[in-house]
N, C-alpha and C positions, 0 to 999 in steps of 0.2 A: 265863480270860475272853478274853484277847487272842487265843489260838490258835483259839478258836471262830469268830473272824472269817474264818478261812481256809475255812470251809464255803461262804462266798459264792463262787460260780463264774460264769464266763461262757463261752459257747461260742466266743467270738471270741478268738483268740490273736494276738499282735502279733509278727510275725517280726523287726521291727527292734528289739525290746526288748533283745536281747543287745547290740546295738550301742550302746544308750543307757545300759547299766549303768555304763560308764566315767564318764558324767556324774554319776551318783549316788554314785560313790565318795567324792566330796568331803564327803558327809554325815558320814562317819566322823570328820572333823575337828571336828564339833560335839559330840563327847563319846561317840560310838559306840565299842564295843570294837574293837580292831584285832587281826586274826588274821594270824598268820604262816602260810606254806604248810605248814610242818611241823605246826603245831597243828591245822590243818584236816585233814591226813592222819590224825593221831592220833584226831581226833573221829570220822572215818568208820570207823575200825577198832575203836572202843569197843564193848563188849558191850551187848546189848539190856537195857533196864531191865525188871525183873520186873513182871508184870502185877498182882501182889498190891498192893492199895491200902491205905494207912494212913488210918484214919478220922479226921475232925474236924481238930483243930488240928495234929496231927502231919503230916497231909497238906499243910496250908498251909505249915508250916515246911519240909517236904521240897521243895515247889515253889519256895519262896523261896530255899532253898539252891541248887537247880539253876539258878535265874535268875541269882543273884549270881555263881555261878562260870561262867556263860555256857555251860551244857550244855543248849542249847535243844532239841536233837534228842531228849533224854530225855523231854521233855514230850509227845511224840507217843504215848507208851505209858501215859499217865495219864488218868484220868477226872476231869472237872471239875464243879464246881457253880457256878451263877450267883451272882455277887456284884458289888457296885458297884465301879467303878473309882475309885481314889483318886488325886487330883492329885499327891500326893507322888511318884508313880512316873513322872513325866515323863522323867527321865533314863534310867530303865530302859526306857521305851517307845522312846526313841531308840536304845538299844543293841540292843533286839530288832529294830527296823526295819533297822538296819545288817546284822544277821544274815540277815534274811528276803530282802533284795534280792540276797544272794549265792547264794541257792538257785537251782539250774538248773530250767528248765521252768516258771517262774512266769508265769502269764497276766496280761494287762494289767488285767483286772477286779479280780483279787486285789490287784495292786499299788496301784491307785487306792483300793480299799477300805481297805487298810492305811495308805496316806498320809493318807486322810481321818480315820481314827480317831486316828492319831498326832497330826495337827494339832489335833483337838479336845482330846486329852489335854494337849498342850503349852499350849493356850490356857487350859485350866482350871488348869494348873500355873503360869500367868502367865509362861511361858517364850516370850514373844512373838517374840523374834528368831529362835529355832529354828523357831517356827510359820511365820514369814514364809519361811524357807528351804524348808520343806516345800511351802508354797503356791506358791513360785516354781517348784519342780520340777514341780508339778502343772500350772502354766500353760505349761510348756515342752513337755509331752507333746502329741503330735498328736491332741488331742481338743478338741472345742469347749467353750466356757465353760458352756453349758447342762448338759453331762454332768458337768463338775467340780462345778457348783453342786448338781446332783442327788445326786452321791456324798456331798457334805458334808451335804446335807439328810437323806439316808437314814440317816446315822449320827448325826445331831444329837441326837435324842431318846435314842437308845441310849447315847450318851456323856454325856447331861445337860450339853451344851455351852452356850455363851452367844453372843448375836449378834455379839460382837466378831470371831468367826471370819470373818464375811462382810465386815466392814470390812477385815480384813487381806487377804482375797482381792482385793477391789477395789484396794487399795493395791499389791498384788503385780502385778496386771495393769498398773496405771499406771506402775510402775517399769520394767516391760518394754516400755513404749510401746504396750501393747495396749488402747487407749482404748475401742474398740468392744466388746471383751470386758468391760471394766469397766462400761460402760453397760448391757450385757445383764444383768450380775450385779446392778446397781442396780435394774433393773426387776423381775428375778426375786425379789429381796428383798421388794419391794413386794407382789408377788402372794402371798408367804408371810407377809405381815404384819410383816416386819422393816424397820427403818429404819437406814441407816448414820448415823454421827455427822456433825455439820455439818462437822467437820474433814476427814473423808473426802470429803464432797460438795465441799468447797472444792478439794481436790486434784484431783478429777475435773473441776471447772469450769476450773481452771488448765490441766490437760492438754489440754482441748478448745480453749482459747484458743491454746495453742502450735501445735495442728494446724489453726488457723484455721477451726474448726467453730463459728463464732459463733452461727449460727441454732440449733444444738443446745444451746448454753449456756442460752439463754432458755427452751427447752422443759424442760430439766432443772431450772432454777430454778423454773419453774411447777409441776413435779412435786413439788419439795421443799416448796413452800408447800401444795400439795394434801395431801401426806402429813404436814403439820404438823411438818416439820423446820425448826426455828427458825434462820434465817440469822444470822450474826454479822457483825462489822465487816469481817472478811477477805472474806466473801462479797460484800458491797457494794463493797469495794475492787476485786474482780475485775470486777464488772459496770460500775463506773464507768470502769475502764481500757478495757474493750471499747468503750464509747460514745466515749471519747476517741480511740481508735485509728481508729474509723470516722468521726471528724471531727464527731461529734454532741456538741459541747462543751456546748451549751445543755441537752441532755437529761441530760448528766452532772451539770451544775450543779443541775438539777431533782431528780435522784435524790439528790444530796447534801443538798438541803433536806428532801426526804421522809424521808431517813434520820434526820435530826435530829428531825423532827416525830414520827417513830415511836418515839423514845426511844433510838435507837442513837447513840452518841457517836463521831463520826469521829475517827480517830487521825491522826498526822502522815503516815502512808503515804497515807491517803485524800486529804488536802490536797495532798501532794506530787505525786500522780498527776494531779490536775486542774491544778495549777500548771505541771507539765511541759508539758502540752498547750496551756495558755494561752501559754506562752513559745514553743512551736513555731509557733503561729499569730501570733506577734509581738504578742499582746494584753497588753503589759506592764502597762498601767494596771490592767486587770482582775486581773492576777496579783498586783500589790501590794495591791489592795483585798482580795483573798482572804487574803493574809498577815495583814492587819489583823483580818479576820474570825476567823482562826485564833487570834490573840492574845486577841481579845475573849472567846473561849470557853475560855481557859486552856490552849490548846495552843501551845507555843512552837516557832517554826521552828528546826529544828536545822541542823547544818552541811551535811547532805545537801540540805536545802531550798535553802540559799544556793548551794551548789556547782552545783545544777541550774540555778538562775537565771543564775549567772555563766557557766556552760558555754554556755547558749543565747545569751547576749549576745555572748560571744566568737565563737561560730559565725557570728553575723550581723554580724561586724566592728564590734562595739560594746564593745570590750574596756575602753575608758575608763569606761563606765558600770558594767561589771563590777567594776572596781577601786573605784568609789564604794560598791558593795555590800559589798566587803571591809571598808571602813572602818566601814560601818554594822554589820557583824557584830561588829567589835571593840567598838563602843559598847554593843552589847547583850550583851557578855561571852560571845559565841559564838566559840570559838577556831577560826580557819581551820587546815586541815591541808595536807599536801603536795599533795593533789588540788586544793584551791582554788588554790594558787600555780602548780601545773603547768598548770592550765586557763588562768589569766591569762597566764602566760609564753608558752604556745602560741598564745594569741589575739593577743598583741602581735607575736609572730614572724610569724604569718600576715598581719598588717596591715603588715608590714615596718617596725615601730617597735622596732628593736633596742635603742636606748638605753633606752627605757622598760622593755623586757623585762629588760635587765641590771639596772636599778634594782630591779625587783620581785624578781629573783634575790638581790640583795644584802640586801634587806629580809627575805627568807626566812631568810637566814643569821643576821641580827641577832636574829630571834625564835626562834632555835634549832630551826627546822624544817629538818631535813636534806634537801637535794635528793637525788633518786634518779636512776636512769638516764634516766627519762622527761624529767626537767628538763634534764639535760645534752644529751640528744639533740635536744630542741626548740631549744635555743640554738645548738648546733653546726649544725643544719640552717639556721637563720636567718642565721648569719654566712656559711655557705657560699653561700647564695643571693645574698648581696650581694658575694661575692668577698673577704670578710675572713678569709682562710685562716689568717693569723697568730693571730687571736683564736680561731678554731675549733680549731686545734691546741693552743693554750694551755688551752682548756677540756677537751680530751681528756686532756692531761697532768694537769690538776687532778683530773679524774675518777679517774684511776688512783692519784694520790697520796692520795686520800681513801678508797681501798679499794674503789672501784666499778670492776669490770672492764668495759671497753667491750664492748658486744655487736655483733652484725652490723648492727643498726640504726644504731649510732653511726658505724661505719666506712662504711656505705653512704651515710649523709648526706654525709660528707666526699667520698666517691668521686663521688657525684652532682653535688655542687657543683664539684669539680675538673673533671669532664667537661663540665659546662655552660659553664665558662669556658675550655675547651680546654687545660687544664693536665694533659696526659696523662702527662708524665714524673713529675709529683708523684703522680698516681694510681697509677702502676706502683710508685713507692717505697712508697706506703701499703700496697699489696698485700704487699710484702716485709715491712713492719713487722707486718702481721697474721700472717704466717707465723712471724715471730720471737716474737710474743706467744703462739704456740701455738694460734692460731685456725685452724679448718678453713675454708678459703676455699670458700664454697659458690657455688651457681649465681647467687644474687642479686648478689653482688659483681661477678662476671664480666659478668653481663648489664647491669649499670649502666654499666660501662666500654664494652662493645660498643655500647650505645645511644648513648653520648656520641660515640664514633668515627663511627657512622653518621650522626648528626645534623650532624657537622662535615665530612661528605663523605669521611672516611678509611675507605673501604669495604674496601680490601685489608688494612689494619691490623686491622679488625674480624674479618675471616675468619682472619687469623693468630692473633688472640687466641682465637678459637673452637677452633682446632687445639691451641693451648697448653692450653686448658681441658680438652680431651679427653685430652691427654697427661698432665696433672696428676691425672687421675682424677675431676675434677668433672663431674658429668653435667649437660649443658644440658637445659633443659626447653622446653616449647612456647613460652614467652614469649621465651626466648633466640632461637630460630629466627624467631619472629614479628618481633622487633626487626630482625634482619638482613634478613629478606625485605622488610620495610617500607622499610629504608634503600636497598636496591637497586631496589625498585619506584619510589621517588621520583625516581630519575634514569633510570628506564626501562631498566635493565640486566636484562632478563627472562631472558637466557641464564644469568646468574649466579644468578638466582632459582631456575631449574630445577636447577642444580647443588646449591644449598642444600637444596632439597626432597629431593634424592637423599641428601644427608648426613643429613638429618633421619630418613629412613626407615632408614638404616643404624644410627642411634643409637637406634632402637626407637620413634620417634615418628611419628605420621601427622599431616598438617595438621588443625588444629581449625577451628572456625567463625570464630575471629578471623583466622587466616591466610587462609582462603578470602575473608573479607570484605575483608582488606587487598589481596589480588590483584585482586578484582573492582573495588574502589574505584580502584586505581591504573590498571588497564586502561581503565576508564571515563574517568578524568581525562585520559588521553592520547588519548581518542577511539577506542580500540580495543574497541568494544562486542562485536564477534564473539568475541574472545578472552575477554572478561569472561563471556560466556554459556557458553563452554566450561568455565570454572572453576565457574560456577553448576551446570552439569550434573554435574561431578565431585563437587561438594559434596552434591548431592541423592543421587547414587549411593552415597556413603559414609555416608548416613544423617543428615546435618546439615540441620536446618531453616533456611531463609533467614530472617534477621531483617528487621524492617520497614526498617531502614537499608539493607540489601543490596538489597531489592526496590525501594525508592525510588531508590537510586543507578542501578540498571539502567533503570528507567522514565524517570528524568530524562535519562540519557545518550541513550536512544533518541529522546526528544523533542528534545534539543539537535541531534541529527543529522537532524532532520526526519522520522524514522521513527515518526510518532505512531500510525499504524495498527498497527505491530508492538508498540508500547508498550501499546496497547489489548488486543491479543491476549494479551500477557504478563499483563495484569491479569486477564483471564478464566481464564488458566492458574492463577493464584494462587487463584481461586475454586474451581477443580476440585481443588486439593490442600489445600483447607480452610484457606487463609490469607486471612482477610478483609482486603482492602486498606484501608489507612489513608486518612483524608481527604486527607493530603499526597500520596498516590499519585494520587488523582483530580485534585488541584490541578495536578500536573505535566502530566497528559494534557490537561486543560482548557486550561492555559496553552500547551501544545504546539500544539493545534488553533488557539488564539488567535493564535499567532505565524504560523501558515500562513494566517490570515484565514478559517478554516473555522468560522464561527460556528454553523452547523447541527450539526456534529459535537460542538462544545464544549457546546452545550445538551443534546445527547443524553447525553453523559457526566455532565452535571450532574443530569439526571433519574435516571440509574442511581445516582449518589451519594446522592441524597435517598432513593431506595427502600431503600438499605442502612442508612438511619438516620443517616448522617453529617451533621454540621452544617456548612454552607458558611461560609467565613471571607471577609474582604475580599480575600484572595488569589484565592479562587474567583471572586468577582464581577469582580475585575480581569481574570482570564483570559477570562471571557465578554465583557466590554467590549472587550478587545483583539481578540477574534475578529470582533466586529461592526465595530470601527473599521478593522482592517486589510483586512476584506472590502469596505470602502466603504459599509457600512450605518450611517452616522453618525447618521442620524435615529433608527434603532432603538436605537442605543447611548444616545442622549439620553433616550429613553423609559424604557429600563432604569434609567438613573441616577435618574430621577424616582421610580421605584418603590423603589429602594434606600434613599431617604431615609426611608422608613417602616419599614425593618428596622433594629433597634438594632445599632450598631457595623459596619454594612455599608459605610458610606461613610467613606473616609479620604483623606488627602492623595494616597496612591498611586492610589486609584480615580480621582480627578480628573486626576492626571498621565497616566493611561492614555488617557483620552478626549481630553485636551488634545493629547497626542502624535498621536493619530489625526486630529484636526482640522487640526493643522499639517502633517501628512504630505500630506493631500489639498488643501492650500492654502486651507483655509477659515479664514483668519485672523480674520475678524470673529466667527465662531462661537467660536474659541479665546478671544478677548478677552471675549465674553459669558459663556463658561464660567468664566473667571477671576474675573469680577465676581460671578457666582453663588456661586462657591466661597467668596469672602470673606464674602458675605451669609449663607451657611449656617454661618459660624464654623468652616470647615475651613481651617486655616492653611496657606498655601503654603510650601513649602520651597525650597531652592536648586535642586532638580531641576525644580520647577514653573517658576521663572523661566528656567532653562536651556532648557526645552522651548520656551517662547514666544520667547526670544531666538534660539534655533536655527531656529525656524519662520520668523521674520522674516528672518533672515540667508539661509536657504535660498531664499527667494523674492526675494532681492535687495533687500529693504527694510531696508538697513543703517542708513539715517538713522533710521527708525522704531525699530529695535532699540537704537541708541545713545541716542536720546531717552528710550525706555522705561527703559533702564538708569540714565540720568542722573536721571530722576524718582524712581526707587526709592532711589537713593543720597541724593538731596536730602531725601526724607521720612524717611530712616533706616530704611526698611522692610527693606532688604537690605544685608548686608555681603558683598560679592562674595567667593566662595571659588574654589577651583581648578576646580570643576565649571562655574561661570558663565564664568570666563575661558576655559577650554578649549572650551566650547560656542561662544563668540564667535570664538575663533581658528579653529576648525574651519569655522564658517559663512563667515567672511571669506575663507578660502582657497578654499572651494568656489565662491565667486562671483568668484574671480580677484583679490581685493584682498589681495595678499600683504603689501604695505607696511602696510596698516591692521592686518592680523593680527599682524604683528611688533610694531607699536606697542602693541597690547593685551597681547601677551606680555610686553613690557618693563614695561608698567604693572603687570602681575601680580607681576613680580619686585620692582619698586619698593615695592609694598605689603607686602613681606615674606613673600610666598607662594612657597615653593620649588616650581618646576614639577615635577610627578611624571612618571612614565613615560608616562602617558596624554596629558598635555599636550604633551610633546615628540613623541610619536607623531603627534599631530594636525598639528604643524608639518611633520614629515618627510613625512607623507601629503599635505599640501597642496603642498609643493614637488614631490613625486613626480607628483601629478596635473598639475602645470604643466609637467612634463618636466624640472624642475631637480633631477634626482636627485643631482647632485654636492653641492648645498647640503644636502640631506638627509643625505648621506654625511658631511659635515663635522660635523653635529650628532651623528651616530652615533659618530664618532671621539671627540667630547667625552664622550659617555656611556661609551664604552669606557675612556677614560682616568680616569674617576672624578670628573670635574668636574661631572657631571650625574647624574640618576637612572640606574640600571642599565638596559641594554636588555632588553626582554622578547621573548618569541616573536613578539608582534605587531610589534615594531620590525623584527626580521629579515624578517618576511613582507612588510611594507610596502616595504622596500628591495628585496627580491627581486623583487617585482611590478614596481616601477619600472624596475629593470635589465632585466627580461624584456621589458617593452614597448619598451625602447630597444635590444633585441637585443644587450645587453651580457652575453654568456654567461660570460666570464671572471670578472667581478665577481659574477655570480649564484652560481657554484660556489665562489668564495672565501668568500662569506658563508655558504654552506651548510656548508663545512668548518669555519669558525670557530664556528658555532653548535653543531655536533656536538662540537667540542673543548671547548666550554664546558658541555657536558652538557645543552644545551637541545634537546630532542627535536623533530624536525619533525612537523608535523601535515598534514592534507590541504591546507591553504592553502599551505604551503611547497612541497609537491610540485606543486600546481596552478601556482604561479609558475614552477617549474623546467620543467615540461612546456610551459607557454606560451612561455617563452624558447626552448626547443629547437624548437618548432613554427614560431616566428617566424623562426628562423635556418635553416629547412628541414632540420632534423635529426629528421625524423619517426620514424625507426627507433629513435633513442636515447630519444625521448619515449615510444615504446611499451614500451621496456625499463624506463623509469622507472615506468610504469604497473604493469608486472609486479612490480617491487620493492615498490610500495605494497601490492599484493594479497597478496604473500608475507608482508609484515610485519604484515598484518592491519589496515592503515589503510583506513578507509572511503573509497572513491572517490566524490566527489560528481558531480552532473549536469554542472556546469560543466566539470570536467576531461574527462569523456567527450566533451562537446560540442566542446571544442577539438580533440581528436584526430580525431574523426569529421569535423569541418569540414575539417581539413587533408588527411585522406585523400580526401575528396570533391573538394577543390580540385586535388589532384594526380591525380585520376582513378583512385585505388586503391580502387575500390568494394568489392572482396573484403575488404580490411582493415576498411573502414567497417562492413560487415555483421558481421564477426567481433567488432568492438567493440560493436556493437549487441547481439549475443548475450551477450557478457560482462556488459554493462550490465544486461540482463534477469536473468541468473543472480545478479547482485549485489543484486538487489532494487531497482535504480534504474531507473525507467521513463522512456522517452524523452519529452521535452517538445516543444513546437512548434519550438524552435530545432534540436533533433536532427533532426526530420523535415524541416525546411526544408533543412538541410545535405545530407541524403540525397537529397532531391528535386532540389536544385541540381546535385549530383554526377551524378545520373542524366540530368538534362536536358543537362548539359555533354557527356555521351557519347551523347546522343540515344537513350537507352533509354526509348522512349515508353511501352511497355506497363508496364514496371516503375514508371515515374513515375506512371502512372495508378493502379496498385495502392497506391502510397504515399499518394496523395491520398485514396483510399478509406479507407485505414487511419487517416488523420488524422481523417476525418469520423466513422468508427466509434468512435474513442477520445474523441470530443467536442471535438477541436481543429478549429477552422475554418481551412482553408488560406488563405494570402494570395492576394489577387487576382492579384498578379504571377506567382505560381506557376502558376496556371491559364493565364495569358496566355503564359508561356514554353512551356508544354506545347502550347498551340494553335499557336504559331509553329512548334514542332518538327514537329507533325503535318502542318501545311501544307507545310513545307519538304520533308518526306518523301513528300508527295503524298497523305496520308490526309485529304482534305478532308472526307469524310463523318464520319470520327472526330472531326475538329476541330469540326464543327458539333454533334455529340452532346455533346462536352465543353463547348461554349458553352452548350448547353441545360442541362446539369448544373450549370454555374456559376450560372445564374439560379435553377434549382430549389432548390439548397441555400442560396441567399441569400448566396453569396460576394460578389456584386456586384449592382448595379442592371442592368436590361436594357440601358440605354444603354451602360454600360461593357462589358458582355459582347459586344454587337453591334459596338462600336467595336474591341474586341480582335480579333474575327473579321475585320473589314474590314482592319485593319492587317496581320494575319498573311497574308491573301491578297495584299495589295499587296507585302509584303516578298518573297514567293516568286514575284513576277512576274505574278501573276494580277490585273492592274489592273482589267480590265473587271468581273470577278467582285466585286472590292472595291468598285467604283463602284455595282454593283447593291445590295450590302449597305447602302451609304451612302444610296442613294436610298430603299431600303425603310425605313430608320430615319427619314428625314425625313418619309416618308408617314405613319409611325406617331407622328410628333411626338416621336421620341426624338432628342435632340440629341447628335450625335457629339462625342467629346472633341477638344480642340485637337490632341493628338498624332495622332489619326486623320486629320484634315484635313491636317496637316503631312506625314504619311507619304505620303498619296495625291498631294499637290502635288509632293513630292520625286520620286515615281515618274514623274509626268507630265513633270517637268523632265528627269529622266534619259533619258526616251524622246523628248525634244525636242517635247513637246506642251504648249508654254507657254500656249496659249489655254485649254486645259482647266484648267491649273494656276491661271490668273488667274480663271477662272470659279468655281473652288472657293473662291478667296480672297473673292470677292463673296458666295458662299453662306455662308461663315463669318460675314461681317459681318451678313448678313440675319438669321441665326439667333442673333445676339448673342454669337458666339464670337470673342473678340478675338485678334488675332495677337500672338505673343510674339517675342522675339529670334530664336528658332530658325526660326519660320515666315518671318520677314523674310529671314533668311539663306538659306533654301531658295529663295525667289523671286528674291532679288538674285543668288545663284549661278547660277540658271537663266537669268536675263536676260543676265548678263554672259557666260556660256558661249555664249549665242545671239548675242552681239555687240551687244546692246542695252544699252550701258553707261549711256546717258542715262537710260533707264527705271529702271535699277538705282540710279542716283544719286537719282532722284526718290523711290524707296522708302526710300533711306537718309535723306533729309531728312524724309520722313513719319515714319519711325521715331524720329528725334530729337524731332520736334514732339510725338509721343505720349508722350514721357518715357522711352523705352527707350534704354539705353546700349548702343551697338554693342560687340561683343566682338572678340576677335582674329580670329575667322573672318570677320566682316564686313569688317574692315580688310584682311585678307589677300586676300580676293576682289577688293575694289575696287582695291587698289594694283596687284595683278597685271593687272587689266583695263586700267587707265590706262597701265601700262607697255607693254601690247601695242598699244593703239589710238592711242597718241601724244598723248593729251589730258592729259599730265602737268602742264602749266603751270597751267591753269585749275582742273581738278578736284584736282590734287595739292596745290595751295595750300590748298584747303578742308580736305582731309584732314589736312594738316600742322598747321593751326591747331587743329583738333579734338584731334589727338594731343598738341599742346602743352598744351591745356587739361586733358587727362587726365593730364599729367605724364610722358608717354612720351618726351618730348624737351624739352630746355631752351627756355624762352621767348626766350632770347638767341641762338638758333641763327642763324648767319650764312651757313652753307653752302648748297649747292644743295638743291632740293626732293627730287630723287631720293635723294640721299645721306641727307637728313633722314628720308625715309619708311623707308628701309632700316634706319636706326638705331632708329627708333620701333618698327618691326616686330620687330626683335631683342629690344628691351626688353620688348615684350608677351610674346614667347615665354619669356623668362626669368621673368617674373611667373607665367606659367602653370605652369612647371616647379616653381617654389618653392611654389606653392599645392598642387600634387599631392603634394609631400613631406609 
């Protein structure tokens, strides 16, 4: 009968079948006959069996004899009659299958057919394990599940099989992880009218849960009910677990109730599943109610139930409550096991309650519950964390004494603790002990020590240990290299980082996403965003997807550098590569635009964020408010704040702090106070930063009395307990208004109240002294910080002092500080280099300043606008316009665009060398870029044009000045009149002046003064005095300069008396004569001999001004000379 199956044939042969035969050889181990090569050779040489057939029973006996002696080929020469298969021949079927698969040229269809029949025979023979193996091999052949099912189905009736075969098929697929094939078979069974057992269905549901195909679970369950496959408790347990995992605990509870109502009795597993999730959600009260419910229906909570509850309490730092549960267990006669005690010990260790953990350990011993490696490892780890290495080593010895061999976890806990406390010699000794104990020191142990060395700044030692590790044959992994790279990155030694990456490649590793993320983070931390993006590009090239963390770090760094436009471009790039930006990414960009005061762009990004379905947080709204406030749109910000009150959780203390800071910045202190009152009324509690903002705002505006009264009121009411932030804010504000003594008083008060000043507070004092020019006092504080008697200096400390020394042109101290910070491993940033370049430029070392700029660019440090502006300004001042334009090109290539200050410097430089056409082009460039040139720049260019004789061009420029709204017509015309007068064209200047008066345009005082000066120079005093009268008629009052021009002209013309009359008039009108006035008058009286009368008047006035002592007894001439010298010294001191 079995051989007749071979008549089934298929046209399709499988070429790879021969390769697969080796897989099926293992079937022989299940009881199939084993053939030796010699036996096979003998079989092939055997004679052909005679074709004469024995009738009836003799034939059956003959066949049976041939089968039992395994002479299968002899069957090919016999004729057969159809008869039923008997299940007792299962083992024989296996032997026959083993023989068949050895035959050459067997087609796949034949093989599948034989496997199917054999599986049916084995199921009937109740040889289920062997049947499973057959079905497993069927599932591994490269044919789909539908074909396998069809093969089994086509032989089903023929073999008089039973449906259990299909259950076994589904289970075989599930064991091989072929859940989709199992599902197909489940549905195919349904089409044929078969149903798998509920146990098979449960296995299928469980497999789908593991693959997170939750939606499919419910569809299969629905199909089960439709096909009247009655679920059992295990089925409901699976469904309840799914609901719990999805966080639908109420639905799980509902299903539990429905389960009971439908007559299914939940078991302890059911309750434990729900209990576990109640605990994870920290709903302990509900969990304990459920335990009572369990007990009420006769289901006793077991040790697993209590272990689960204790574990969750310990995970949430509530180990003490976990211990109370242990006592409750004992009262209920439920014996805790080693898992219970290990959980509690581990919980107390994590809470750093080592004494309690040790007591629990002792209790464990008293109850004859033997601790295992987990117990000891937890205690060793706890003692190491606290630095109790004596106890930790004692536990290690105790562990060995009790027959428990310490494992890698035990030793690594010790190594980790030793490294954390910088006991590296002990760590090395422990490594030797591990070797002596016969332990193979693996990568984890070495990596632990390397990590400790890196964290303690011992980077060279960490590299030496890596080399030793390689020498000892222990292979480092990606984590080892990641630890080393992170250590060198933290101190900015990127050259060493590159060397490590080379070693990594040699060791057969390539950087993974963690290493790439480490490099990107550290480059961004140091402000080197360009290098970070190079790493990002390499990461993408090597097939690693950037995480949200990496993307947000890059976006945040761009925004911090003010490159918010580039950050927005990067966000759109993320869209293109199918990475949907997180809400945090949008918050960074919105906040970036907020910091720039660009509220419009901030709102544009907000709209984009909403369109993508992200929910804004109070951080988002804070960024929008910041954009409005910094842009000067305080009223709009207040309107937005009013709207935010209607959005849940949109308004926080930080929100109010943002708008308060904006109000204080723009000097709108009354608005700030009103907002503060509103904040309190809306039940938004102010924090220390709120008070600091208001105090800083009052201090910045010079309202120190109000600030101190406000602080006093808060202290009296007990509303505020001043912290470091408040004190630092006051100190900073007082220094900024020049009240250094008051600032130091507040600082001392801070110390008296037990608040140790941090680096920020000390930096505020150093900055204050630096602003006042008292850099030496700041240096004294720095020395105290350096000596350890104060908080350690930060990068900001060095930068403040560097800037102070640079302004004082103290280059030696600048470079000493720079060397010191490099020696201390504090890497300079753009502010450091800015200060150094400023100092070099102030000391006329422009060439070295340019080299410093080159160093910045080579090192990848982003050069900001201020640094470029300093260098461009100095180039323009020295007339090196070629270098200025080179810097402008570098600036554009670096993505830093010139601002008004840059263009002003260029314009001033061009005007200084009288490059009129180029100056005009720069003016046009400014207008096109949206920058309005200063009025003085147009005036300078008009003066240059007039001086060079381009009067027509000057008039055109004047018209342009009016057309673009740079100035009013009166200022423009006045500028033209002055320019003409200065280049000697007085008559033309007078015509412009007359034209202005005809048009009722009032010339500026400077215009009148310039023309009067030119008339005086040309000895035309009459016209000069007429102009003086015209000035008064048109309501333009004379100033000290105008009086000096007329007095100088009259005295030069010999009319000293008229000059003195103007001098008296000047004093009557409340003007203080300056040195020029006294110099002209004293020279005049010395020349005309009227020294006694007029000299006495001048001497009295000079005595009143403090230029000479009131007790002067010498001569008038000598007194006037002394007074004049005194005035000169005052002028020189002021110019410094």
